[in-house]
C-alpha positions as CSV (number, residue, x, y, z in Angstrom):
1,M,19.0,-24.7,6.1
2,E,15.7,-26.5,6.1
3,D,12.9,-24.9,4.1
4,G,9.2,-24.8,4.9
5,A,8.4,-27.7,2.7
6,S,10.9,-30.0,4.3
7,L,9.8,-28.9,7.8
8,R,6.2,-29.6,6.9
9,A,7.1,-33.1,5.6
10,A,9.2,-34.0,8.6
11,D,8.2,-37.0,10.8
12,L,7.8,-35.2,14.1
13,K,8.1,-38.4,16.1
14,K,11.6,-38.9,14.8
15,V,12.8,-35.2,14.8
16,R,15.8,-34.6,17.1
17,L,15.3,-31.3,18.9
18,G,18.6,-30.9,20.7
19,R,19.4,-29.3,24.0
20,Y,16.6,-26.8,23.9
21,P,13.7,-28.9,22.4
22,F,10.8,-26.5,23.0
23,K,12.5,-23.6,21.2
24,A,13.9,-25.9,18.4
25,G,10.4,-27.2,17.7
26,I,8.8,-23.8,17.0
27,K,10.1,-23.7,13.4
28,Y,8.1,-26.8,12.7
29,F,5.0,-25.3,14.1
30,V,5.4,-22.2,12.0
31,A,5.9,-24.3,8.8
32,R,2.9,-26.5,9.5
33,R,0.6,-23.6,10.4
34,A,1.7,-21.2,7.6
35,P,-0.9,-22.3,5.0
36,Y,-3.8,-21.8,7.5
37,L,-3.0,-18.6,9.5
38,A,-2.6,-15.0,8.5
39,T,0.9,-13.8,8.6
40,S,0.2,-11.4,11.5
41,T,-1.4,-14.2,13.5
42,L,1.5,-16.5,12.8
43,E,4.0,-13.8,13.9
44,E,2.1,-13.2,17.1
45,N,1.9,-17.0,17.9
46,T,5.7,-17.2,17.2
47,R,6.5,-14.4,19.6
48,K,4.4,-16.0,22.4
49,L,5.9,-19.4,21.8
50,R,9.4,-18.0,22.0
51,Y,8.5,-16.3,25.3
52,L,7.1,-19.6,26.6
53,A,10.2,-21.4,25.3
54,D,12.4,-19.2,27.5
55,V,10.2,-19.9,30.5
56,I,9.9,-23.6,30.0
57,E,13.6,-24.2,29.1
58,N,14.6,-22.3,32.3
59,M,12.2,-24.4,34.4
60,S,13.8,-27.5,32.9
61,E,17.4,-26.4,33.6
62,R,16.4,-25.6,37.2
63,G,14.9,-29.1,37.6
64,M,11.4,-27.8,38.1
65,I,9.9,-30.0,35.3
66,A,10.9,-33.3,33.9
67,S,11.3,-32.3,30.3
68,S,10.9,-29.3,27.9
69,D,10.5,-31.6,24.9
70,P,7.0,-30.7,23.5
71,R,6.3,-34.4,23.1
72,R,6.9,-35.1,26.8
73,I,5.6,-32.0,28.5
74,D,3.1,-33.2,31.2
75,R,0.5,-31.9,33.6
76,H,3.1,-30.7,36.1
77,C,4.8,-28.5,33.5
78,I,1.4,-26.9,32.5
79,E,0.7,-26.2,36.2
80,E,4.1,-24.5,36.6
81,V,3.4,-22.4,33.5
82,L,0.0,-21.4,34.8
83,L,1.7,-20.4,38.1
84,F,4.2,-18.3,36.2
85,L,1.6,-16.5,34.2
86,K,-0.4,-15.9,37.4
87,G,2.6,-14.2,38.9
88,K,2.8,-11.9,36.0
89,H,-0.7,-10.5,36.8
90,L,-1.8,-10.7,33.2
91,E,-5.4,-10.2,32.1
92,I,-7.3,-13.4,31.8
93,S,-7.7,-12.9,28.0
94,T,-3.9,-12.7,27.7
95,K,-3.4,-15.8,29.7
96,E,-6.0,-17.5,27.6
97,K,-4.1,-16.6,24.4
98,Y,-0.9,-18.1,25.8
99,L,-2.6,-21.3,26.9
100,S,-4.4,-21.6,23.5
101,I,-1.2,-21.2,21.6
102,L,0.6,-23.6,23.9
103,K,-2.2,-26.2,23.4
104,S,-2.0,-25.9,19.6
105,Y,1.8,-26.2,19.7
106,L,1.8,-29.4,21.9
107,K,-1.0,-31.0,19.8
108,L,1.2,-30.6,16.8
109,W,3.7,-32.9,18.5
110,G,1.0,-35.4,19.5
111,N,0.8,-34.1,23.1
112,N,-2.8,-33.7,24.3
113,C,-2.1,-33.0,28.0
114,I,-3.9,-29.7,28.0
115,D,-7.0,-31.2,26.4
116,E,-6.9,-33.9,29.1
117,L,-6.5,-31.3,31.8
118,Q,-9.4,-29.3,30.6
119,L,-11.7,-32.3,30.8
120,T,-11.3,-32.4,34.6
121,T,-10.0,-28.9,35.6
122,R,-10.8,-25.3,34.9
123,L,-7.4,-24.0,34.0
124,L,-8.4,-20.4,34.1
125,P,-11.0,-18.5,36.2
126,P,-14.1,-17.3,34.3
127,K,-13.7,-14.1,32.3
128,P,-14.9,-11.0,34.0
129,V,-17.4,-8.9,32.1
130,K,-15.2,-6.7,29.9
131,E,-15.4,-3.0,30.6
132,I,-15.6,-1.0,27.3
133,R,-13.0,1.7,27.4
134,A,-14.4,4.7,25.7
135,L,-13.1,8.3,25.8
136,S,-15.5,11.3,26.1
137,V,-15.4,14.1,23.6
138,G,-13.7,16.2,26.3
139,D,-11.0,13.5,26.7
140,I,-10.3,13.4,23.0
141,A,-10.1,17.2,22.8
142,A,-7.5,17.1,25.6
143,I,-5.5,14.4,23.9
144,L,-5.5,16.4,20.6
145,E,-4.6,19.6,22.3
146,E,-1.6,17.9,23.9
147,A,-0.7,16.2,20.6
148,D,-0.5,19.7,19.0
149,R,2.4,20.4,21.3
150,V,4.5,17.4,20.2
151,P,7.2,18.8,18.0
152,G,8.7,17.7,14.7
153,H,7.9,14.7,12.5
154,M,6.6,12.5,15.3
155,G,4.1,15.2,16.2
156,E,2.8,15.3,12.7
157,I,2.5,11.5,12.7
158,I,0.7,11.1,16.0
159,R,-1.8,13.9,15.1
160,G,-2.5,12.5,11.7
161,M,-2.9,9.0,13.1
162,I,-5.3,10.0,15.9
163,A,-7.5,12.0,13.5
164,L,-7.7,9.2,11.0
165,T,-8.3,6.5,13.5
166,F,-11.1,8.5,15.3
167,A,-12.7,9.6,12.0
168,T,-13.0,6.0,10.7
169,G,-12.9,3.6,13.7
170,I,-10.1,1.6,12.1
171,R,-7.7,-0.5,14.2
172,P,-4.3,1.0,15.0
173,K,-2.4,-1.5,12.9
174,E,-4.7,-0.7,9.9
175,S,-3.5,2.9,10.1
176,I,0.2,2.0,10.7
177,D,0.3,-0.2,7.6
178,A,-1.6,2.3,5.4
179,E,-0.3,3.8,2.1
180,I,-0.8,7.3,0.7
181,G,-3.0,5.8,-2.1
182,D,-5.4,4.6,0.6
183,M,-6.6,8.1,1.2
184,D,-9.5,9.4,-0.8
185,M,-9.9,13.0,0.5
186,R,-12.5,14.0,-2.1
187,G,-14.8,11.1,-1.2
188,H,-13.9,11.2,2.5
189,R,-13.0,7.6,2.4
190,F,-10.1,5.4,3.6
191,Y,-9.1,2.1,2.1
192,V,-8.3,-0.6,4.7
193,R,-5.6,-2.3,2.8
194,H,-4.5,-4.7,5.6
195,P,-7.5,-5.5,7.7
196,K,-7.5,-7.8,10.7
197,G,-7.8,-11.4,9.5
198,E,-6.3,-10.7,6.0
199,E,-5.1,-13.8,4.3
200,S,-7.8,-15.7,6.3
201,W,-11.3,-14.3,6.5
202,A,-11.1,-10.6,5.9
203,S,-10.7,-8.6,2.6
204,P,-9.6,-5.0,2.0
205,Q,-12.4,-2.5,1.8
206,W,-13.3,1.2,1.8
207,V,-14.6,2.9,5.0
208,Y,-16.0,6.4,5.4
209,M,-14.5,9.1,7.5
210,I,-17.6,9.8,9.6
211,R,-16.2,12.5,11.9
212,G,-16.3,15.8,9.9
213,D,-14.5,17.5,12.8
214,M,-11.4,15.4,12.0
215,F,-11.3,16.4,8.3
216,P,-9.2,19.6,8.9
217,R,-6.6,17.6,10.9
218,I,-6.4,14.9,8.3
219,E,-6.1,17.4,5.5
220,A,-3.3,19.2,7.4
221,Y,-1.5,15.9,7.8
222,M,-1.8,15.1,4.1
223,V,-0.4,18.5,3.2
224,Y,2.6,17.7,5.4
225,R,2.9,14.2,4.1
226,R,3.1,15.3,0.5
227,S,5.9,17.7,1.4
228,I,8.2,14.9,2.6
229,L,9.5,11.6,1.2
230,P,7.9,12.0,-2.2
231,D,8.9,8.5,-3.4
232,N,7.8,6.7,-0.3
233,R,4.4,5.0,-0.5
234,Y,3.6,4.7,3.2
235,L,1.1,7.1,4.9
236,F,2.9,7.2,8.2
237,P,6.6,6.5,7.4
238,N,9.7,6.6,9.6
239,P,12.1,8.9,7.7
240,R,15.1,7.0,9.0
241,T,14.0,3.6,7.8
242,G,11.5,4.4,5.1
243,I,8.9,1.9,6.5
244,P,6.0,2.5,9.0
245,Y,6.7,2.9,12.7
246,C,6.3,-0.2,14.8
247,Q,3.3,-0.4,17.1
248,N,5.5,-0.1,20.2
249,T,6.7,3.3,19.1
250,I,3.1,4.5,18.7
251,R,2.2,3.0,22.1
252,R,5.0,5.0,23.7
253,Q,3.7,8.2,22.2
254,C,0.2,7.4,23.5
255,R,1.6,6.8,27.0
256,R,3.3,10.2,26.9
257,L,0.1,11.9,26.0
258,S,-1.6,10.0,28.8
259,Q,0.9,11.2,31.3
260,S,0.7,14.8,30.1
261,T,-3.1,14.9,30.1
262,G,-4.1,12.5,32.9
263,V,-6.4,10.8,30.4
264,L,-5.7,7.0,30.1
265,F,-5.2,6.8,26.3
266,R,-4.5,4.0,23.9
267,M,-4.8,4.4,20.1
268,K,-7.2,1.4,20.0
269,D,-9.5,3.2,22.5
270,L,-10.5,5.6,19.6
271,R,-12.4,2.7,17.9
272,S,-14.6,2.1,20.9
273,S,-14.9,5.9,21.6
274,L,-16.1,6.5,18.0
275,A,-18.8,3.8,18.5
276,S,-19.9,4.9,21.9
277,I,-20.1,8.6,21.1
278,T,-22.0,7.9,17.9
279,V,-24.7,5.9,19.5
280,A,-24.9,7.9,22.8
281,D,-27.9,10.0,21.7
282,D,-29.6,7.5,19.4
283,L,-29.4,3.7,19.9
284,T,-30.9,3.1,16.4
285,R,-27.5,4.0,15.0
286,L,-25.9,0.9,16.5
287,K,-26.4,-1.2,13.3
288,A,-24.7,1.5,11.1
289,V,-21.9,1.8,13.6
290,S,-21.4,-2.0,13.5
291,L,-21.1,-1.8,9.7
292,Q,-18.6,1.0,10.0
293,L,-16.4,-1.1,12.3
294,R,-16.8,-4.0,9.9
295,H,-18.2,-6.4,12.4
296,T,-20.0,-9.5,11.1
297,K,-22.2,-9.6,14.2
298,L,-24.0,-6.8,15.8
299,S,-23.4,-8.4,19.2
300,T,-19.7,-7.8,18.8
301,T,-20.3,-4.1,18.6
302,E,-22.7,-4.2,21.6
303,S,-20.4,-6.3,23.8
304,F,-17.0,-4.8,23.1
305,Y,-17.2,-1.4,21.4
306,A,-20.3,0.6,22.1
307,K,-20.6,1.7,25.7
308,I,-24.3,2.4,26.4
309,E,-25.1,4.1,29.6
310,N,-28.1,2.9,31.7
311,D,-29.8,6.3,31.6
312,R,-29.7,6.1,27.8
313,V,-31.5,2.8,27.9
314,E,-34.1,4.2,30.3
315,K,-34.6,7.2,28.1
316,E,-35.1,5.1,25.0
317,I,-37.5,2.5,26.4
318,G,-38.6,3.8,29.8
319,S,-42.0,5.0,28.3
320,V,-42.7,2.1,26.0
321,W,-44.9,0.5,28.6
322,K,-47.5,3.2,27.8
323,E,-48.1,1.5,24.5
324,D,-49.4,-1.6,26.3
325,P,-50.4,-0.7,29.8
326,V,-51.6,-3.4,32.2
327,E,-55.1,-2.4,33.2
């Protein structure tokens, strides 16, 4: 079996990719990009490329495109891929990710057809203004009330995860991958061991639990957690496997809570909900919230996480004109 070093050293112009060239070429992409991308990013890129491989190889077998070899894919193939993605009714941001990964993959093989297309054609429509999804305090109370009815170990997991995520504003995966040692109950802190962008631009760090109303729930979960699997280091372990639950399992639980309550709920919505609720009564808190969410730019918090109602803006600055009235 070829190792990463030999794949990185291979002359891609001479590599034989066999009957399914697009799929066969993915391992070279992974090997070449491994030194530069975080493991999680590389895994996501690989999943999306494998999905595209199935689509493109199928098109090739049906005679819809001339070739599925990444060195020979042309404009017509890209157009067929765009039509396929359009038919899936994906969000523009998701289609952009697929196109960006495909572009990087083809460029590795010396194929710049997407770059050439982009010089003359807008491949995707403009992004709509992103609506910030933020739950109200009442919505979160309803979700927690329903979560209290979930029985057994999964009930404990989902309640603990919701409380921790809302108290800190961490990302769902940052809670899923957490370890028991990451909890500092005395200091009301949580150690983000695996932040988004680790191995690339982000470093582990402590964040505070800024929602005191979540402390009793977090403490209750920690009492339960210490009573099971004493030799397991993970904060939210699956007792059957000994490792954390996968994100899809947590998403399924969130969907069930949504169906039961009528509140559209995703675990990642707790991050924007924390930001929006915190700044709702005082816009001067925005900078502190941005630091809590570990954003490098305040504009990221404003644009994607803190939902600020128009009436709050009017209340904050609607009387400022009195300081400098026009005579």
